[in-house]
C-alpha positions as CSV (number, residue, x, y, z in Angstrom):
1,M,6.8,-24.4,-9.5
2,T,7.6,-21.2,-11.5
3,Y,5.0,-19.8,-13.9
4,R,6.1,-18.1,-17.1
5,V,4.7,-14.6,-17.2
6,T,3.5,-13.2,-20.6
7,Y,1.9,-9.9,-21.6
8,T,-1.0,-9.2,-24.0
9,D,-0.5,-6.3,-26.4
10,E,-2.8,-4.1,-24.3
11,A,-0.7,-4.9,-21.2
12,R,2.5,-4.0,-23.1
13,R,1.0,-0.6,-24.0
14,G,0.0,-0.2,-20.4
15,I,3.5,-0.9,-19.0
16,G,4.9,1.6,-21.5
17,S,2.6,4.4,-20.1
18,L,3.7,3.8,-16.5
19,A,6.2,6.0,-14.6
20,P,9.6,4.4,-14.0
21,D,9.0,3.6,-10.4
22,Q,5.6,2.0,-11.3
23,R,7.3,0.0,-14.0
24,R,9.9,-1.3,-11.6
25,A,7.1,-2.3,-9.1
26,V,5.4,-4.3,-11.9
27,I,8.6,-6.1,-12.8
28,D,9.3,-6.9,-9.2
29,A,5.7,-8.3,-8.7
30,E,6.2,-10.3,-11.9
31,R,9.4,-11.9,-10.6
32,D,8.2,-12.3,-7.0
33,V,4.5,-13.2,-6.7
34,L,3.1,-13.7,-10.2
35,A,5.8,-16.2,-11.2
36,S,5.7,-18.1,-7.9
37,R,2.3,-17.9,-6.3
38,P,-0.3,-16.2,-8.7
39,Y,-3.3,-17.7,-6.9
40,E,-2.3,-16.2,-3.6
41,A,-1.2,-12.8,-5.0
42,G,-4.5,-11.4,-6.4
43,I,-8.2,-11.7,-5.9
44,E,-10.8,-13.0,-8.3
45,F,-12.0,-10.0,-10.2
46,E,-14.1,-11.4,-13.0
47,G,-15.4,-15.0,-13.2
48,R,-14.7,-17.9,-11.0
49,G,-12.3,-20.8,-10.9
50,P,-8.7,-21.3,-11.9
51,N,-9.0,-19.3,-15.2
52,A,-10.8,-16.3,-13.6
53,L,-9.5,-12.8,-14.3
54,R,-7.6,-11.9,-11.2
55,R,-6.5,-8.4,-9.9
56,L,-3.3,-7.6,-8.0
57,V,-3.2,-4.1,-6.6
58,L,0.3,-2.6,-5.8
59,D,-0.8,0.1,-3.4
60,K,2.5,1.7,-2.8
61,A,3.2,1.9,-6.6
62,R,-0.4,2.9,-7.4
63,V,-0.8,0.2,-10.1
64,S,-3.4,-2.5,-10.7
65,I,-2.6,-5.6,-12.6
66,G,-5.2,-7.8,-14.3
67,Y,-4.1,-11.3,-15.1
68,R,-5.2,-14.9,-15.8
69,V,-3.5,-18.1,-14.7
70,F,-3.3,-21.1,-17.0
71,P,-2.2,-24.0,-14.8
72,D,-2.2,-26.5,-17.7
73,R,0.4,-24.3,-19.5
74,V,2.1,-23.2,-16.3
75,E,1.6,-19.6,-17.5
76,V,0.4,-16.3,-16.2
77,T,-0.8,-13.8,-18.8
78,V,-1.0,-10.2,-17.8
79,V,-4.1,-8.8,-19.5
80,W,-4.0,-5.2,-18.4
81,L,-2.1,-2.7,-16.3
82,I,-3.5,0.5,-14.9
83,G,-1.4,3.2,-13.3
84,H,-3.1,5.6,-10.9
85,P,-1.8,9.1,-10.5
């Protein structure tokens, strides 16, 4: 099953502030792990259960992605993106 990946306004602003290599890493993660296996990709960061806020850290790209999975809508919503210098 492929999940649709959407971005909140805050996440859109976050992706705009990333360096080009970081942006590419986020897009690759979106296409690879977030769209296909979001529960396996990140760890529960805030809350519990299927709608918990999850965090995926892309160590090599120095980016953290906060997202929620909505299984009933088959959707992953990226809530925030943080690039680390």
